[in-house]
N, C-alpha and C positions, 0 to 999 in steps of 0.2 A: 418279311416277305420281300420278294424281288421287286414288287411294284413300289414299295416304299423306297428302295434303293434308286429306282428310276426317278421318282419324284424328287429325291434328295439331289440327284445329279442334274436335274432340270429346274433350278430354283427360279428361273425367269418366266416360267409358265404363268399365263394370266387366266382369269376366270371371268367370263363375260356373263351378264344377265341375259335373259331371253330377249328383252327389249333392245339391249345393246347389239345383240347378234342380228336382229331384224333391221336396225338402223344403219349398220355398217355395210359398205359395198364389199363384196367378196372377190377374191382373185382366183378365178378358175384357170383352166389350161390356157385359154386365149389371153386372159389377163396376165398370166405368168410370162408368156412370150412377149407381150407388149412391154411389161416392166423390164424384162431382161434387155430387150432391144433399146428401150429408152435410156437405161443406165449405161449401156455401151456407148450410145451417142453422147450422153452427158459427159462421160469420162473423156471422150475424144474432143469434146468442145467445152472443157471446164472453164475456159476463159470467158464464156458468156454467162456463167452462173452468178446470180446475185449472192451476196453474203449470207442471206437467210436460206439458201439451198444447201443442205448438208449432204453432199454426194457420198461422203464416207459412211454416214449413218444409213443412208439408203442401201449402199452396197452391203453393209453389215446385216441389215434386215433381210436382204435377198439371200445372203449366205445362210442365215438362220433358216429361211424357208427351204433352201436346198439341203441343209443338214437334217431338218425335221421330216421332210417328205418320205424318205425310206422308212423311218421309224413309224410314221403314221400308217404307212401301207402294211407294215408287219403287225402293228397293233390292231388294225382293222381286221386282218386275217385271223389273228388270235381271238379277237372279240367274237367273230363269226363262229369259230370253233367252240368257244366257251358257251355261246348262246345255243348252238346246235346241241351240244352235250347236255346243257341244262334242260333243254326241251325234251330230249330223248329220256333223260333220267326221270323227269316229271311224268312223261307218258307211261313209262314202265312202272313207276310207283303208283300212278292212278289206275293202271290196268290191274295191279295187284289188289288195290283197294276195292275196285269194282268186283273182282272175283271173290274177295273175302266177303263183301256185302251180300253177294248172291249166295255164297255158302252159308252165311249166317241166317239168311232168310229160309234156306232149306232146312237148316238145323232147328230154327224156331218152329217150323212146320211139324217137326218130329218131337216138339216139346223139350228140346235140350235146354237144361237150366242156364239162365243168363243170356240167352240169345235174343229174347224179346227186347231187353234193354238196349243191346247193341243195335238191333235192327231199327228200333225206334229212334235212337240217337243218329245213326247214319242216314236214315230216311229224311231227316231235316235238310240234308244237302241236295236233295233231289226236288225238282219242280214237278208238279202234277200236270200232265197234258190233258187235253179234252177227253181222252179215253181212260184217264186215270192210270196211265202207264208212266212209271218214273223215267225221267230223262236225266242222265248223268250230268253233273255240273261240268262246265267247260273251262274252269279256271286252273 
């Protein structure tokens, strides 16, 4: 699958735990502008940098951010389309199931063989409201 190819071509990707994500400060748009400007200043004033300041590594990190940003934007759009498609497919499948359940109840009322078992089984997915009217599941 194409996603495996993408993962293979991005071997440097990291995987943070939920706790790590909460503990780390994030670089939003304002932070990005700050970092870009600071690195520009640092490059122009490299003579004041102590030995433990690795400007080359910081520039490499910023290039990676610049390279990944458009990919992330495209993946976010793709994920939204996948999520929307999955939602609609689920809604349509559930709509069919609800209609089939209603049909099975009608057929059970006419004593069609096997319908009582189907209705009994599918009824377990419905909650009874105070009026004893089944409410379809929302999952």
